[in-house]
C-alpha positions in Angstrom: 86.6 103.5 108.6 83.9 105.1 110.6 82.3 101.7 111.3 85.6 100.4 112.5 86.0 103.2 115.0 82.5 102.7 116.2 83.0 98.9 116.7 86.3 99.6 118.4 84.8 102.1 120.8 81.9 99.7 121.5 84.3 96.8 122.2 86.4 99.0 124.5 83.4 100.3 126.4 82.1 96.7 126.8 85.3 95.6 128.6 85.4 98.6 130.9 88.4 100.2 132.7 89.2 97.2 134.9 90.0 94.9 132.0 93.1 96.9 131.2 94.5 96.2 134.7 97.5 98.3 135.4 97.5 99.7 131.9 101.0 98.3 131.1 99.9 95.3 129.0 98.0 95.7 125.8 94.8 93.7 125.4 93.3 92.4 122.2 89.6 92.3 121.5 87.8 90.6 118.7 84.2 91.6 118.1 82.1 91.4 114.9 85.1 90.1 113.0 87.1 93.2 113.8 90.2 92.9 115.8 91.5 95.8 117.9 93.8 96.4 120.8 94.1 99.0 123.6 96.6 100.1 126.1 95.5 102.2 129.1 98.5 104.4 130.3 96.4 106.6 132.5 97.6 105.0 135.7 101.3 104.9 134.7 103.2 107.7 136.4 106.6 108.6 134.8 109.5 108.5 137.2 110.7 112.0 138.3 113.8 111.8 136.1 111.6 111.5 133.0 109.9 114.8 133.7 111.3 118.1 132.2 110.5 121.4 134.0 109.7 124.6 132.3 113.2 126.0 133.2 114.9 122.9 131.7 112.8 123.2 128.6 113.9 126.8 128.2 117.6 125.8 128.7 117.3 123.0 126.2 115.7 125.2 123.6 118.2 128.0 124.1 121.1 125.6 123.5 119.2 124.0 120.6 119.7 120.6 122.2 116.1 119.3 122.1 114.0 117.1 119.9 110.5 118.4 120.9 107.5 116.3 119.9 104.0 117.7 120.3 101.6 114.8 120.6 98.4 116.8 120.5 96.0 116.7 117.6 96.8 118.7 114.5 94.0 121.3 115.2 95.4 121.9 118.7 98.9 122.2 117.2 97.7 124.8 114.6 96.0 126.8 117.3 99.3 127.3 119.1 102.5 125.6 119.6 105.9 125.7 121.3 108.5 127.0 118.8 110.5 124.2 117.2 108.1 121.4 118.1 107.1 118.7 115.7 103.5 117.5 115.6 103.1 113.7 115.9 99.6 113.0 117.2 99.6 110.4 120.0 97.5 108.0 118.0 100.3 107.8 115.3 103.3 108.1 117.6 104.1 104.4 117.8 104.0 103.9 114.0 106.1 107.1 113.5 108.8 106.0 116.0 109.1 102.7 114.1 109.8 104.4 110.8 113.3 104.2 109.3 115.3 107.3 109.9 115.1 108.3 106.2 111.3 107.9 106.1 110.9 109.7 109.4 113.0 112.6 108.1 111.0 112.8 104.8 107.7 112.7 106.6 108.4 115.2 109.4 111.2 117.2 107.9 113.3 116.7 111.0 116.1 114.4 112.3 114.8 111.0 113.4 115.2 110.5 117.1 117.7 107.8 118.2 117.1 105.3 120.9 120.1 106.6 122.9 119.2 110.3 122.5 118.8 112.1 125.8 117.2 115.2 124.4 113.8 113.7 123.3 110.9 115.5 125.0 107.2 114.9 124.4 104.5 117.4 125.3 100.8 117.9 125.0 98.3 120.3 126.4 98.6 119.4 130.1 100.8 116.4 130.5 98.5 113.3 130.2 99.0 112.5 126.6 102.7 113.2 126.8 103.0 110.8 129.8 101.3 108.2 127.5 103.7 109.1 124.7 106.6 108.6 127.1 105.3 105.1 128.0 105.1 104.2 124.3 108.6 105.6 123.5 110.1 103.7 126.5 108.4 100.5 125.4 110.0 100.9 122.0 113.5 101.4 123.5 113.8 105.2 123.8 114.8 104.8 127.5 116.2 108.3 127.9 113.1 110.1 126.5 111.3 112.6 128.8 108.1 114.6 128.9 107.2 118.2 129.7 104.4 117.6 132.3 103.2 121.3 132.2 102.5 121.0 128.5 101.5 123.8 126.1 99.2 125.2 128.8 102.1 126.0 131.2 104.3 127.1 128.3 101.7 129.6 127.0 101.1 131.0 130.6 104.7 131.4 131.4 106.1 132.5 128.0 104.3 135.8 127.8 
């Protein structure tokens, strides 16, 4: 596994940032008989309707009308989290959203999100990974999903 990650990083660094273009199309690389792909979402800005403010988050949480997914790494999640959030690290989000509802519920002990749900919110530490998560979700058909751009950082600062 470690050698796979090393080769993947080597291949990705060899192609550089420009090979990903706008970041909207995945690219596939084959190097040393290892096949990998990458999508660069860093240049993709979510439309303003896809961004949830701190006040809107509080309102959604008060009414218990939110499916809140924390896309940070497990160690970040354990260090502090927004109450009620479910940790699905960004690197496993796509596979998790493709699970059957039954498997999702067994794995995460939470209701599986539906593609038509308008209460799906992703967050991370400061908004970059959640913007990527939003791009992944929308590509999979979760067109009404949103993200909390302020992330855990804003939540922790304002929820004292």
